[in-house]
Short mmCIF file of the C-alpha atoms (twelve columns), coordinates in Angstrom:
data_MODEL
# 
_entry.id   MODEL 
# 
loop_
_atom_site.group_PDB 
_atom_site.id 
_atom_site.type_symbol 
_atom_site.label_atom_id 
_atom_site.label_alt_id 
_atom_site.label_comp_id 
_atom_site.label_asym_id 
_atom_site.label_seq_id 
_atom_site.Cartn_x 
_atom_site.Cartn_y 
_atom_site.Cartn_z 
_atom_site.pdbx_PDB_model_num 
ATOM 1   C CA . MET A 1   8.661   6.279   -26.765 1 
ATOM 2   C CA . GLU A 2   6.246   7.056   -23.945 1 
ATOM 3   C CA . LEU A 3   4.481   4.615   -21.665 1 
ATOM 4   C CA . THR A 4   2.378   4.673   -18.499 1 
ATOM 5   C CA . VAL A 5   2.353   1.993   -15.809 1 
ATOM 6   C CA . ARG A 6   -0.329  1.913   -13.124 1 
ATOM 7   C CA . ALA A 7   0.154   0.389   -9.629  1 
ATOM 8   C CA . PRO A 8   -2.398  -0.042  -6.857  1 
ATOM 9   C CA . ALA A 9   -2.628  0.888   -3.212  1 
ATOM 10  C CA . LYS A 10  -2.570  -1.913  -0.671  1 
ATOM 11  C CA . ILE A 11  -4.298  -2.610  2.579   1 
ATOM 12  C CA . ASN A 12  -3.269  -5.132  5.210   1 
ATOM 13  C CA . LEU A 13  -6.144  -7.470  5.999   1 
ATOM 14  C CA . HIS A 14  -3.904  -9.091  8.618   1 
ATOM 15  C CA . LEU A 15  -0.786  -7.538  10.117  1 
ATOM 16  C CA . GLY A 16  0.936   -9.573  12.818  1 
ATOM 17  C CA . VAL A 17  4.084   -7.878  14.194  1 
ATOM 18  C CA . GLY A 18  6.782   -9.598  16.227  1 
ATOM 19  C CA . ALA A 19  9.427   -8.118  18.479  1 
ATOM 20  C CA . PRO A 20  12.372  -6.481  16.641  1 
ATOM 21  C CA . ARG A 21  15.018  -8.873  15.248  1 
ATOM 22  C CA . GLU A 22  18.719  -8.278  15.723  1 
ATOM 23  C CA . ASP A 23  18.869  -6.388  12.425  1 
ATOM 24  C CA . GLY A 24  16.222  -3.961  13.798  1 
ATOM 25  C CA . TYR A 25  13.408  -5.141  11.514  1 
ATOM 26  C CA . HIS A 26  10.193  -6.535  12.919  1 
ATOM 27  C CA . PRO A 27  9.167   -9.989  11.663  1 
ATOM 28  C CA . LEU A 28  5.757   -9.817  10.022  1 
ATOM 29  C CA . VAL A 29  2.977   -12.107 9.007   1 
ATOM 30  C CA . THR A 30  0.666   -10.070 6.777   1 
ATOM 31  C CA . VAL A 31  -2.042  -10.596 4.216   1 
ATOM 32  C CA . TYR A 32  -1.931  -7.879  1.591   1 
ATOM 33  C CA . GLN A 33  -4.739  -6.906  -0.714  1 
ATOM 34  C CA . ALA A 34  -4.378  -4.597  -3.713  1 
ATOM 35  C CA . VAL A 35  -7.339  -2.206  -4.021  1 
ATOM 36  C CA . GLY A 36  -8.593  0.037   -6.819  1 
ATOM 37  C CA . LEU A 37  -6.771  3.242   -5.929  1 
ATOM 38  C CA . TYR A 38  -3.835  3.890   -8.208  1 
ATOM 39  C CA . ASP A 39  -0.706  5.976   -8.912  1 
ATOM 40  C CA . ASP A 40  0.411   6.272   -12.517 1 
ATOM 41  C CA . VAL A 41  4.004   6.537   -13.568 1 
ATOM 42  C CA . THR A 42  4.651   7.841   -17.091 1 
ATOM 43  C CA . ALA A 43  8.122   7.552   -18.640 1 
ATOM 44  C CA . ARG A 44  9.387   8.892   -21.928 1 
ATOM 45  C CA . GLN A 45  12.735  8.815   -23.618 1 
ATOM 46  C CA . ALA A 46  15.149  11.680  -22.888 1 
ATOM 47  C CA . SER A 47  18.889  12.254  -22.968 1 
ATOM 48  C CA . ASP A 48  19.081  13.081  -19.242 1 
ATOM 49  C CA . TRP A 49  17.065  12.277  -16.105 1 
ATOM 50  C CA . ALA A 50  14.093  14.297  -14.834 1 
ATOM 51  C CA . LEU A 51  11.332  13.489  -12.390 1 
ATOM 52  C CA . GLY A 52  8.094   15.358  -11.745 1 
ATOM 53  C CA . VAL A 53  5.071   14.752  -9.499  1 
ATOM 54  C CA . SER A 54  1.438   15.938  -9.603  1 
ATOM 55  C CA . VAL A 55  -1.132  15.463  -6.860  1 
ATOM 56  C CA . PRO A 56  -4.909  15.953  -6.579  1 
ATOM 57  C CA . ASP A 57  -6.314  18.986  -4.785  1 
ATOM 58  C CA . TRP A 58  -6.999  17.101  -1.573  1 
ATOM 59  C CA . MET A 59  -3.398  15.902  -1.183  1 
ATOM 60  C CA . ASP A 60  -0.543  17.920  0.387   1 
ATOM 61  C CA . ALA A 61  2.011   18.299  -2.370  1 
ATOM 62  C CA . ALA A 62  4.683   19.185  0.179   1 
ATOM 63  C CA . ALA A 63  4.339   15.696  1.666   1 
ATOM 64  C CA . VAL A 64  5.568   14.060  -1.549  1 
ATOM 65  C CA . PRO A 65  9.341   13.680  -1.846  1 
ATOM 66  C CA . THR A 66  10.676  15.720  -4.763  1 
ATOM 67  C CA . SER A 67  13.176  14.804  -7.442  1 
ATOM 68  C CA . GLY A 68  16.389  13.522  -5.911  1 
ATOM 69  C CA . ASP A 69  14.663  12.266  -2.757  1 
ATOM 70  C CA . ASN A 70  11.844  10.274  -4.366  1 
ATOM 71  C CA . ILE A 71  11.865  6.451   -4.286  1 
ATOM 72  C CA . VAL A 72  11.606  6.537   -8.085  1 
ATOM 73  C CA . ASP A 73  15.116  8.120   -8.226  1 
ATOM 74  C CA . ARG A 74  16.316  5.096   -6.243  1 
ATOM 75  C CA . VAL A 75  14.512  2.730   -8.629  1 
ATOM 76  C CA . ALA A 76  16.271  4.295   -11.599 1 
ATOM 77  C CA . ASP A 77  19.686  4.098   -9.955  1 
ATOM 78  C CA . LEU A 78  19.206  0.490   -8.877  1 
ATOM 79  C CA . LEU A 79  17.868  -0.744  -12.203 1 
ATOM 80  C CA . ALA A 80  20.505  1.142   -14.211 1 
ATOM 81  C CA . ALA A 81  23.293  -0.228  -12.004 1 
ATOM 82  C CA . HIS A 82  21.888  -3.751  -12.323 1 
ATOM 83  C CA . HIS A 83  22.262  -3.493  -16.114 1 
ATOM 84  C CA . GLY A 84  25.402  -1.317  -16.211 1 
ATOM 85  C CA . ILE A 85  23.736  1.554   -18.021 1 
ATOM 86  C CA . GLU A 86  23.156  5.250   -17.402 1 
ATOM 87  C CA . ARG A 87  19.801  6.355   -16.070 1 
ATOM 88  C CA . THR A 88  17.895  8.476   -18.527 1 
ATOM 89  C CA . GLY A 89  14.324  9.442   -19.068 1 
ATOM 90  C CA . GLU A 90  11.629  11.944  -18.253 1 
ATOM 91  C CA . VAL A 91  9.377   10.457  -15.575 1 
ATOM 92  C CA . HIS A 92  6.160   11.811  -14.122 1 
ATOM 93  C CA . ILE A 93  4.249   10.426  -11.120 1 
ATOM 94  C CA . ALA A 94  0.502   11.142  -10.952 1 
ATOM 95  C CA . LYS A 95  -0.492  10.525  -7.300  1 
ATOM 96  C CA . ALA A 96  -3.883  9.315   -6.140  1 
ATOM 97  C CA . ILE A 97  -2.895  6.980   -3.265  1 
ATOM 98  C CA . PRO A 98  -2.797  8.822   0.090   1 
ATOM 99  C CA . VAL A 99  0.720   9.911   1.074   1 
ATOM 100 C CA . ALA A 100 2.135   8.548   4.347   1 
ATOM 101 C CA . GLY A 101 -1.256  6.862   4.791   1 
ATOM 102 C CA . GLY A 102 -0.339  3.234   5.378   1 
ATOM 103 C CA . MET A 103 -1.377  2.284   1.831   1 
ATOM 104 C CA . ALA A 104 2.110   1.903   0.322   1 
ATOM 105 C CA . GLY A 105 1.861   4.731   -2.218  1 
ATOM 106 C CA . GLY A 106 5.603   5.055   -2.399  1 
ATOM 107 C CA . SER A 107 5.950   1.325   -2.936  1 
ATOM 108 C CA . ALA A 108 3.355   1.443   -5.695  1 
ATOM 109 C CA . ASP A 109 5.399   4.207   -7.378  1 
ATOM 110 C CA . ALA A 110 8.547   2.092   -7.099  1 
ATOM 111 C CA . ALA A 111 6.876   -0.986  -8.599  1 
ATOM 112 C CA . ALA A 112 5.353   1.070   -11.442 1 
ATOM 113 C CA . ALA A 113 8.752   2.711   -12.121 1 
ATOM 114 C CA . LEU A 114 10.534  -0.662  -12.196 1 
ATOM 115 C CA . VAL A 115 8.104   -1.889  -14.896 1 
ATOM 116 C CA . ALA A 116 8.119   1.423   -16.789 1 
ATOM 117 C CA . LEU A 117 11.909  1.879   -16.893 1 
ATOM 118 C CA . ASP A 118 12.466  -1.820  -17.719 1 
ATOM 119 C CA . ARG A 119 10.263  -1.236  -20.799 1 
ATOM 120 C CA . LEU A 120 11.681  2.190   -21.622 1 
ATOM 121 C CA . TRP A 121 15.251  0.985   -21.551 1 
ATOM 122 C CA . ALA A 122 14.379  -2.366  -23.233 1 
ATOM 123 C CA . VAL A 123 16.538  -4.250  -20.744 1 
ATOM 124 C CA . ARG A 124 14.074  -7.194  -20.288 1 
ATOM 125 C CA . THR A 125 14.835  -7.820  -16.646 1 
ATOM 126 C CA . PRO A 126 13.699  -11.338 -15.616 1 
ATOM 127 C CA . ASP A 127 10.809  -11.413 -13.221 1 
ATOM 128 C CA . ASP A 128 12.834  -12.993 -10.406 1 
ATOM 129 C CA . ASP A 129 15.404  -10.187 -10.713 1 
ATOM 130 C CA . LEU A 130 12.671  -7.535  -10.648 1 
ATOM 131 C CA . LEU A 131 11.295  -9.004  -7.475  1 
ATOM 132 C CA . ALA A 132 14.758  -9.109  -5.911  1 
ATOM 133 C CA . LEU A 133 15.360  -5.458  -6.829  1 
ATOM 134 C CA . ALA A 134 11.898  -4.613  -5.477  1 
ATOM 135 C CA . ALA A 135 12.779  -6.166  -2.116  1 
ATOM 136 C CA . GLN A 136 15.836  -3.933  -1.877  1 
ATOM 137 C CA . LEU A 137 13.636  -0.890  -2.297  1 
ATOM 138 C CA . GLY A 138 11.108  -1.650  0.466   1 
ATOM 139 C CA . SER A 139 9.120   -4.379  2.135   1 
ATOM 140 C CA . ASP A 140 5.905   -3.614  0.258   1 
ATOM 141 C CA . VAL A 141 7.390   -3.169  -3.241  1 
ATOM 142 C CA . PRO A 142 7.348   -6.857  -4.282  1 
ATOM 143 C CA . PHE A 143 3.667   -7.041  -3.458  1 
ATOM 144 C CA . ALA A 144 2.956   -3.900  -5.471  1 
ATOM 145 C CA . LEU A 145 4.457   -5.678  -8.490  1 
ATOM 146 C CA . LEU A 146 2.272   -8.774  -7.964  1 
ATOM 147 C CA . GLY A 147 -1.026  -7.299  -6.682  1 
ATOM 148 C CA . GLY A 148 -4.071  -9.447  -5.945  1 
ATOM 149 C CA . THR A 149 -4.101  -10.898 -2.423  1 
ATOM 150 C CA . ALA A 150 -0.932  -12.331 -0.996  1 
ATOM 151 C CA . LEU A 151 0.634   -13.628 2.208   1 
ATOM 152 C CA . GLY A 152 3.744   -11.677 3.231   1 
ATOM 153 C CA . THR A 153 6.417   -12.966 5.628   1 
ATOM 154 C CA . GLY A 154 9.933   -11.997 6.690   1 
ATOM 155 C CA . ARG A 155 9.675   -8.246  6.927   1 
ATOM 156 C CA . GLY A 156 6.840   -8.397  4.396   1 
ATOM 157 C CA . GLU A 157 9.038   -8.765  1.318   1 
ATOM 158 C CA . LEU A 158 8.576   -12.547 0.937   1 
ATOM 159 C CA . VAL A 159 5.302   -12.743 -0.938  1 
ATOM 160 C CA . GLU A 160 3.146   -15.762 -1.773  1 
ATOM 161 C CA . PRO A 161 -0.062  -15.291 -3.827  1 
ATOM 162 C CA . VAL A 162 -3.336  -16.251 -2.133  1 
ATOM 163 C CA . ASP A 163 -6.233  -17.698 -4.134  1 
ATOM 164 C CA . ASP A 164 -8.873  -15.055 -3.609  1 
ATOM 165 C CA . ARG A 165 -11.980 -15.346 -5.791  1 
ATOM 166 C CA . GLY A 166 -14.013 -12.830 -3.842  1 
ATOM 167 C CA . THR A 167 -14.747 -9.200  -4.629  1 
ATOM 168 C CA . TRP A 168 -14.405 -7.099  -1.502  1 
ATOM 169 C CA . TRP A 169 -15.618 -3.534  -1.155  1 
ATOM 170 C CA . TRP A 170 -13.886 -0.929  0.968   1 
ATOM 171 C CA . VAL A 171 -14.417 2.678   1.983   1 
ATOM 172 C CA . VAL A 172 -11.114 4.514   2.412   1 
ATOM 173 C CA . VAL A 173 -10.836 7.662   4.530   1 
ATOM 174 C CA . PRO A 174 -7.407  9.367   4.311   1 
ATOM 175 C CA . ALA A 175 -6.182  11.733  7.010   1 
ATOM 176 C CA . ASP A 176 -5.121  15.366  6.442   1 
ATOM 177 C CA . VAL A 177 -1.690  14.685  8.004   1 
ATOM 178 C CA . GLY A 178 0.350   11.506  7.475   1 
ATOM 179 C CA . LEU A 179 1.978   9.260   10.040  1 
ATOM 180 C CA . SER A 180 5.591   8.135   9.978   1 
ATOM 181 C CA . THR A 181 5.775   4.370   9.640   1 
ATOM 182 C CA . PRO A 182 9.055   4.161   11.637  1 
ATOM 183 C CA . GLU A 183 7.485   6.190   14.433  1 
ATOM 184 C CA . VAL A 184 4.458   3.902   14.581  1 
ATOM 185 C CA . TYR A 185 6.746   0.892   14.905  1 
ATOM 186 C CA . ARG A 186 8.785   2.645   17.610  1 
ATOM 187 C CA . HIS A 187 5.573   3.410   19.474  1 
ATOM 188 C CA . PHE A 188 4.480   -0.188  19.100  1 
ATOM 189 C CA . ASP A 189 7.751   -1.217  20.751  1 
ATOM 190 C CA . ARG A 190 7.133   1.228   23.610  1 
ATOM 191 C CA . MET A 191 3.572   0.016   24.129  1 
ATOM 192 C CA . PHE A 192 4.364   -3.689  23.793  1 
ATOM 193 C CA . PRO A 193 7.899   -4.282  25.123  1 
ATOM 194 C CA . ASP A 194 7.008   -7.956  25.674  1 
ATOM 195 C CA . ALA A 195 5.740   -8.584  22.166  1 
ATOM 196 C CA . PRO A 196 6.316   -12.216 21.105  1 
ATOM 197 C CA . SER A 197 9.151   -12.997 18.763  1 
ATOM 198 C CA . GLU A 198 6.767   -14.720 16.348  1 
ATOM 199 C CA . PRO A 199 3.914   -12.699 14.850  1 
ATOM 200 C CA . VAL A 200 0.264   -13.710 15.153  1 
ATOM 201 C CA . PRO A 201 -0.526  -16.097 12.276  1 
ATOM 202 C CA . ALA A 202 -3.109  -15.290 9.626   1 
ATOM 203 C CA . ASP A 203 -4.947  -18.608 9.613   1 
ATOM 204 C CA . ALA A 204 -8.394  -17.178 10.439  1 
ATOM 205 C CA . LEU A 205 -8.068  -14.470 7.810   1 
ATOM 206 C CA . LEU A 206 -7.010  -16.909 5.114   1 
ATOM 207 C CA . GLN A 207 -9.946  -19.169 5.985   1 
ATOM 208 C CA . ALA A 208 -12.359 -16.263 5.658   1 
ATOM 209 C CA . ILE A 209 -10.975 -15.428 2.203   1 
ATOM 210 C CA . ALA A 210 -11.283 -19.114 1.141   1 
ATOM 211 C CA . GLU A 211 -14.912 -19.083 2.274   1 
ATOM 212 C CA . GLY A 212 -15.672 -15.825 0.442   1 
ATOM 213 C CA . ASP A 213 -17.693 -14.638 3.476   1 
ATOM 214 C CA . ALA A 214 -17.647 -10.878 4.105   1 
ATOM 215 C CA . TRP A 215 -18.804 -11.279 7.757   1 
ATOM 216 C CA . ALA A 216 -16.154 -13.890 8.455   1 
ATOM 217 C CA . LEU A 217 -13.549 -11.598 6.856   1 
ATOM 218 C CA . ALA A 218 -14.776 -8.728  9.074   1 
ATOM 219 C CA . ASP A 219 -14.304 -10.832 12.183  1 
ATOM 220 C CA . ALA A 220 -10.840 -11.922 11.111  1 
ATOM 221 C CA . LEU A 221 -9.326  -8.495  10.178  1 
ATOM 222 C CA . HIS A 222 -6.344  -7.858  12.395  1 
ATOM 223 C CA . ASN A 223 -3.681  -5.116  12.741  1 
ATOM 224 C CA . ASP A 224 -1.105  -5.182  15.569  1 
ATOM 225 C CA . LEU A 225 -0.078  -1.604  14.706  1 
ATOM 226 C CA . GLU A 226 -3.610  -0.218  15.092  1 
ATOM 227 C CA . ALA A 227 -3.298  0.387   18.851  1 
ATOM 228 C CA . ALA A 228 -0.007  2.289   18.376  1 
ATOM 229 C CA . ALA A 229 -1.492  4.382   15.573  1 
ATOM 230 C CA . ILE A 230 -4.617  5.214   17.577  1 
ATOM 231 C CA . ASP A 231 -2.551  6.055   20.669  1 
ATOM 232 C CA . LEU A 232 -0.605  8.552   18.577  1 
ATOM 233 C CA . ARG A 233 -3.761  9.845   16.816  1 
ATOM 234 C CA . PRO A 234 -6.840  9.218   18.973  1 
ATOM 235 C CA . GLU A 235 -9.118  10.687  16.327  1 
ATOM 236 C CA . LEU A 236 -8.545  7.478   14.299  1 
ATOM 237 C CA . GLY A 237 -10.315 5.411   16.965  1 
ATOM 238 C CA . ALA A 238 -13.232 7.813   16.865  1 
ATOM 239 C CA . LEU A 239 -13.373 7.558   13.079  1 
ATOM 240 C CA . ILE A 240 -13.430 3.744   13.170  1 
ATOM 241 C CA . GLU A 241 -16.257 3.876   15.755  1 
ATOM 242 C CA . ALA A 242 -18.216 6.299   13.604  1 
ATOM 243 C CA . GLY A 243 -17.820 4.115   10.532  1 
ATOM 244 C CA . GLU A 244 -18.968 1.015   12.285  1 
ATOM 245 C CA . GLU A 245 -21.931 2.858   13.811  1 
ATOM 246 C CA . ALA A 246 -22.811 4.007   10.241  1 
ATOM 247 C CA . GLY A 247 -23.011 0.392   9.060   1 
ATOM 248 C CA . ALA A 248 -19.538 -0.795  8.126   1 
ATOM 249 C CA . LEU A 249 -19.007 -4.492  8.715   1 
ATOM 250 C CA . ARG A 250 -15.656 -3.574  10.287  1 
ATOM 251 C CA . GLY A 251 -13.276 -0.611  10.444  1 
ATOM 252 C CA . LEU A 252 -9.473  -0.861  10.585  1 
ATOM 253 C CA . VAL A 253 -6.392  1.301   10.490  1 
ATOM 254 C CA . SER A 254 -4.612  0.580   7.201   1 
ATOM 255 C CA . GLY A 255 -1.103  -0.689  7.910   1 
ATOM 256 C CA . SER A 256 0.742   1.937   10.001  1 
ATOM 257 C CA . GLY A 257 -2.036  4.478   9.387   1 
ATOM 258 C CA . PRO A 258 -3.432  7.051   9.484   1 
ATOM 259 C CA . THR A 259 -5.755  6.025   6.627   1 
ATOM 260 C CA . CYS A 260 -8.759  4.072   7.901   1 
ATOM 261 C CA . VAL A 261 -10.572 1.462   5.800   1 
ATOM 262 C CA . PHE A 262 -14.065 0.027   6.216   1 
ATOM 263 C CA . LEU A 263 -15.237 -3.307  4.904   1 
ATOM 264 C CA . CYS A 264 -18.633 -3.271  3.208   1 
ATOM 265 C CA . GLY A 265 -20.945 -6.003  1.963   1 
ATOM 266 C CA . SER A 266 -21.430 -4.721  -1.611  1 
ATOM 267 C CA . ALA A 267 -20.707 -1.852  -3.981  1 
ATOM 268 C CA . ASP A 268 -23.998 -0.134  -3.066  1 
ATOM 269 C CA . HIS A 269 -23.160 -0.524  0.616   1 
ATOM 270 C CA . ALA A 270 -19.727 1.075   0.025   1 
ATOM 271 C CA . ARG A 271 -21.244 3.997   -1.855  1 
ATOM 272 C CA . SER A 272 -23.831 4.575   0.849   1 
ATOM 273 C CA . LEU A 273 -21.302 4.435   3.667   1 
ATOM 274 C CA . ALA A 274 -18.946 6.763   1.760   1 
ATOM 275 C CA . GLY A 275 -21.761 9.274   1.455   1 
ATOM 276 C CA . ASP A 276 -22.597 9.016   5.134   1 
ATOM 277 C CA . LEU A 277 -18.980 9.557   6.192   1 
ATOM 278 C CA . ALA A 278 -18.507 12.451  3.819   1 
ATOM 279 C CA . SER A 279 -21.610 14.119  5.241   1 
ATOM 280 C CA . THR A 280 -20.102 14.104  8.718   1 
ATOM 281 C CA . GLY A 281 -17.219 16.373  7.659   1 
ATOM 282 C CA . HIS A 282 -14.564 14.127  6.191   1 
ATOM 283 C CA . PRO A 283 -13.427 15.992  3.059   1 
ATOM 284 C CA . VAL A 284 -12.028 12.921  1.224   1 
ATOM 285 C CA . VAL A 285 -13.877 9.580   1.327   1 
ATOM 286 C CA . LEU A 286 -13.054 7.024   -1.406  1 
ATOM 287 C CA . ALA A 287 -14.663 3.691   -2.371  1 
ATOM 288 C CA . ALA A 288 -12.534 0.909   -3.810  1 
ATOM 289 C CA . ASN A 289 -12.784 -2.801  -4.572  1 
ATOM 290 C CA . GLY A 290 -10.189 -5.534  -4.305  1 
ATOM 291 C CA . PRO A 291 -8.303  -7.553  -5.167  1 
ATOM 292 C CA . VAL A 292 -6.921  -5.859  -8.282  1 
ATOM 293 C CA . ALA A 293 -3.864  -6.408  -10.498 1 
ATOM 294 C CA . GLY A 294 -0.396  -5.237  -9.514  1 
ATOM 295 C CA . ALA A 295 1.812   -2.868  -11.551 1 
ATOM 296 C CA . HIS A 296 0.725   -3.072  -15.167 1 
ATOM 297 C CA . LEU A 297 1.101   -1.200  -18.457 1 
ATOM 298 C CA . VAL A 298 -1.909  0.974   -19.371 1 
ATOM 299 C CA . SER A 299 -0.565  2.934   -22.365 1 
ATOM 300 C CA . TYR A 300 2.327   2.653   -24.832 1 
ATOM 301 C CA . ALA A 301 3.160   4.958   -27.711 1 
# 
């Protein structure tokens, strides 16, 4: 048996961050959107366990955790332990989501691996159990299972689907070098020692989605981590300014960065903006639409 599961990148349309809780986590109010950039996880039957990774030319292979340190190893251990079985299989990750880019590529891999190994091992894990296991693996993993557009609370792991009937177009500009999510949060704490205990709510953003208005959505985009990411990497601020001057409705650091995303009014607008940004020296500029489905089976043999 061999099967492939595909899982999408995410962007945070709204990311409100509160002061750290006693357990060290920051309370979040976030609105996730899954966009059409994907990692594929292929799993086939084997008597032992093996994990491999391939990356496109523009991505730094050394930045991707190898076998033994990859989140997919943790997925296999967790799911196998849940069912009291041995982990087996030959698994391959084909990366296309920027690494350490604030787009939850590792979380996408984890979600895809949960679905793939559940099918490969024929263990039929109930959906609620899969979501609970996903939450143990990382705050963004439950959303990567669900996809679409969703409201996240807690530390982001409590996910509620949002009715989003729009089609939104984005230009995505990855950075050559990633940013550590924990370091961005630490820098946020240094910059904002008096951050409120409760994060900024997402009411305006949710209203813009309900209205299906791209300009209203542009006005409502919000990321509390953006200032920290730009302070660590000032070139991100310059990139956002350049994208908006080139015609983007709005530019934003994606999550903890350093990937920047630009909202566009249509597919043609996104393609035009992507061409303009690529011509200014950015080697990788991608266009993607959202919302798209979460982790899903794309081949089975």
